[in-house]
N, C-alpha and C positions, 0 to 999 in steps of 0.2 A: 504494500500500500504506500503510495506516494504521500508526502507531507504537503499540505496546502500552504501557500504564502499568506493566507488569511488566518492561519492557526494562532498566531501570536499577536495579531494586530487588528482584529475586526470583531466588534460586538454588534449584534443585531438586536434592536430593542423594539418590542411590540407593545404599544400602549392602547388600552381600551378596545381591543379586538373582541368582537362579539362571538364569532363563529369558532367552535372548537375544531372544525374541519380546517379552517384557515390556520389555526395554531399548529395543528398536526402537519399540514403541508409545509409550513415554515420550518418546522423541525426537520423535515426531510430535505429541504433545500439547504438548511444550515449544515446538516450532515454531509450532503453531497459536495458542498463547496468548502467544507473544513474550517468553519469559523471558530474563533476562540470561545465565544459564549453567546447564548440567547437569553435576553432579559425579557421578563413579562411583568407588566404593571397595569395599574388601574383595574378595570373589571375583566381583563384578559384572563381566560381560564388557564389553569395550570395542571400538569400531570399530577397524579395518575387519574385519567378519565378515559373511559372506553372510546368516547367519540374522538379524542385526540389520538389515542393509540391506533384506531382504525385507519386514520389517514397517515399517521407518522410511521406506521408499520415497524415500530421498534426504535426509530431514530431518537425518540425522547429518552431512551436509555443510554444513548451514546454521545449525545450533544450536551456539553456542560450548560446548565441553565440555572437561573435563579429568579425568584419573585422579588420585585422591587416594591417596597412599601412606601418609601419616602423619595419621591422623584427629585426634589431639590438636593437632598443629601447625596443621591446617586450622581447627579450632575456635577456637584462640587468634587466628588471623588474622581470622576472621569477627568475633569479639568486638572486636578492635581497630578494625574497620571499622563498629562499632555495629550489627551484625546481630542480629536476634532469631532464636534457634534454636527451631524448632517441630518436633515429631514428629507424624506422622500415625499415631496409635496409640490403641487403646482401653485406657484405664487408669481407675483409680478417680478420678483427678483430671482426666480429659479434659474439654475444653470442646467442646461441639458446634460444628461449623464455622460454622454460621449465627449463633451467639452470640458468636463470637470478634471482638473489637474490634481492628482494626489500629491500629498506632501510627505515628508519623512516623519510622519506622526501616525499613531494608531487612530482608527476610525470607529465611531459609534454611529450606526445608521438607525434612525428612528422612523418607524412606520406607525401611522395612527389608525383611527377607527375607519371601518369600511365605508361609512356614509359621510362623516364629518371631517375626516382627516386627522391631522395632528392637533392635539389639545392646544388651544390658544395660550394656555399657561406655559407650555413647553417652547413655543415658537421664539420667544425672546432669547432663549439660551442657545439657539442654533447658530453655528458659525456660518453655515450656508444651507440653502435648500437646493435639492437637485430634482430633476424630473426626467421621466422616460418619454422620449418623443412618441407621439401618437398621431395617427392620421385619419382615424375614423371619426364618426359623428359624436360618439359618447365621451371621448377623451377620459376614459376611465378603465382601469384594470382591476381585477380582483386583487385584494391585498396580498394574498399568498403568491399569486402570479407575479405581481410587482416585486415582491421580495426576491423571488427566483431570478427575475430579469436583472435586478440591481446587483445581486450577489455575483452573477455571471459577469456583468460589466466591470465590477471591481476586481474580480479575479483576473480578467484580461489585463487590466491596468497594472496589477501587481506582477503579472508574469512578464510584462514588457521591460 
């Protein structure tokens, strides 16, 4: 098994995700791309749950994860460890993911609620917002699909 360049540098943070199936799918993508850790906060469901396991097919047992109870405390800890906080969110200031230039710092990528996006209380803490280019009418991806696309895009950047 090859080691991922994301293993020591990348945290995926899911906040206020409603669907256990989306959480399970995020665990599978986190496992596939070999990230450091998956963080779950707000009302995001956590393992063990049959609905998560059904989609994760065991990945929740292999991906390091933790439940975050205090968002601000977690952000302060990330900043102390020199993490860049990125939000996967469509905003007026978003940078297209293919144009985002990675720095020599670890990354925490935050994904928000399936309907409302990233909690407005978290937005001021972000260093940047990135978005996935979309050409259809909806301009919307399922959150677990977006997580997989973003993780692949970052893996490509780290491999170059």
